C-alpha positions in Angstrom: 25.3 -5.6 -6.3 24.1 -9.3 -6.3 20.5 -10.4 -6.9 20.4 -11.4 -3.2 21.7 -8.0 -2.0 19.2 -6.2 -4.4 16.3 -8.4 -3.1 17.1 -7.8 0.5 17.4 -4.0 -0.1 14.1 -3.9 -1.9 12.4 -5.9 0.9 13.9 -3.5 3.5 12.9 -0.4 1.6 9.3 -1.7 1.1 9.0 -2.6 4.8 10.3 0.7 5.9 8.1 2.7 3.6 5.0 0.7 4.6 5.9 1.2 8.3 6.2 4.9 7.7 2.8 4.9 6.0 1.4 2.9 9.0 2.9 5.5 11.4 1.2 8.3 9.4 -2.1 6.5 9.4 -1.9 5.9 13.1 -1.1 9.6 13.7 -3.9 10.7 11.4 -6.4 8.5 13.2 -5.2 9.5 16.7 -4.8 13.3 16.2 -7.2 14.1 13.3 -9.8 11.3 13.9 -9.4 10.1 10.3 -9.7 6.3 10.2 -7.3 4.1 8.3 -8.2 1.1 6.1 -9.0 -1.9 8.3 -6.4 -4.3 6.9 -8.5 -7.3 8.1 -10.8 -6.4 5.2 -7.8 -6.9 2.8 -7.3 -10.3 4.4 -11.1 -11.0 4.0 -10.9 -10.1 0.4 -7.9 -12.3 -0.3 -9.4 -15.2 1.7 -12.7 -15.0 -0.2 -10.7 -15.1 -3.5 -9.6 -18.6 -2.5 -13.3 -19.5 -2.6 -13.8 -17.9 -6.0 -15.3 -14.6 -4.9 -13.4 -11.6 -6.2 -15.9 -8.8 -5.9 -18.3 -8.0 -3.0 -21.4 -5.9 -2.8 -19.7 -4.5 0.3 -16.7 -6.2 1.9 -17.9 -5.1 5.3 -21.1 -7.2 4.9 -19.2 -10.3 3.7 -18.8 -12.8 6.4 -15.5 -12.6 8.3 -12.9 -15.2 7.6 -10.5 -16.9 10.1 -7.1 -15.1 10.4 -8.2 -12.3 8.1 -6.4 -9.6 10.1 -3.0 -11.4 10.1 -3.4 -12.1 6.4 -4.5 -8.6 5.6 -1.5 -7.0 7.4 0.9 -9.5 5.7 -0.6 -8.7 2.3 -0.3 -4.9 3.1 3.5 -5.3 3.7 4.0 -7.7 0.7 2.3 -5.0 -1.5 4.6 -2.4 -0.1 7.6 -4.5 -1.0 6.2 -5.1 -4.5 5.8 -1.4 -5.0 9.4 -0.9 -3.8 10.5 -3.4 -6.5 9.0 -1.0 -9.1 11.9 1.3 -8.3 14.1 -1.1 -10.3 12.2 -0.2 -13.4 13.6 3.3 -13.5 16.7 4.1 -15.7 19.9 4.1 -13.8 20.7 2.4 -10.5 18.2 3.9 -8.1 19.4 1.6 -5.2 22.9 3.1 -5.6 21.9 6.7 -6.3 18.7 7.1 -4.3 16.6 10.1 -5.5 13.3 11.5 -4.5 11.2 11.7 -7.7 11.3 8.0 -8.7 10.2 7.1 -5.1 7.4 9.7 -5.1 6.3 8.6 -8.6 6.0 5.0 -7.5 4.1 6.0 -4.4 1.7 8.3 -6.1 1.1 6.1 -9.2 0.4 3.3 -6.7 -3.0 4.9 -6.0 -4.1 3.2 -9.3 -4.3 -0.1 -7.4 -6.9 1.0 -4.8 -8.8 3.1 -7.3 -9.2 0.5 -10.0 -8.8 -2.9 -8.2 -9.4 -2.8 -4.4 -12.1 -0.2 -4.1 -14.3 -1.7 -6.9 -13.7 -5.3 -5.5 -14.7 -4.1 -2.0 -18.0 -2.7 -3.4 -16.9 0.9 -3.2 -16.9 1.5 -7.0 -14.1 2.8 -9.1 -12.1 5.4 -7.2 -14.6 5.2 -4.3 -17.4 6.4 -6.5 -20.1 4.5 -4.5 -19.0 5.8 -1.1 -20.8 8.6 0.7 -17.9 11.0 0.2 -15.9 9.9 -2.9 -13.7 12.9 -3.1 -12.7 12.6 0.5 -11.8 8.9 0.0 -9.8 9.8 -3.1 -7.9 12.5 -1.3 -7.1 10.3 1.6 -5.9 7.5 -0.7 -3.7 10.0 -2.7 -2.2 11.5 0.5 -1.5 8.0 1.8 0.3 7.1 -1.4 2.2 10.3 -1.3 3.4 9.5 2.2 4.3 6.0 1.0 6.4 7.5 -1.8 8.2 9.7 0.8 8.7 6.5 2.8 10.3 4.8 -0.2 12.8 7.6 -0.4 13.5 7.5 3.3 13.8 3.7 3.2 16.2 4.1 0.2 18.4 6.6 2.1 18.5 4.4 5.2 19.2 1.2 3.3 21.9 2.9 1.3 23.8 3.7 4.5 24.2 0.0 5.2 
């Protein structure tokens, strides 16, 4: 498999897995009334970084930035592709012999990013410790990352059929 083929497969797997996560979040919001992360806030965070501000008291109270929703959704998918690329770190050739546990491992370990980077930067504290219901937020993050891991596996299976 060439570098170009590998890159295209990783991009496709990351996009598929992120889309599956988005479908799950949509269903969870629609049927269980559990809101998803507003990805405009991710865009706001990234845009404020360009102005030298990396941490917020609360990201919601920080002034909105132009195009934050588009940038936030784009970053969301770029992060999904970056996590998919982590599958290349596993021994063997995961892209050629897709298996469940590496995909689930990448998905679940990915919860480290929101717990220790995004949530503190958004003013929520480490692992949502400053939110009104930290254990609920942690559980939702973990479930979302579990679903993303399942999405990586499904994406790998679909892409391997091409």
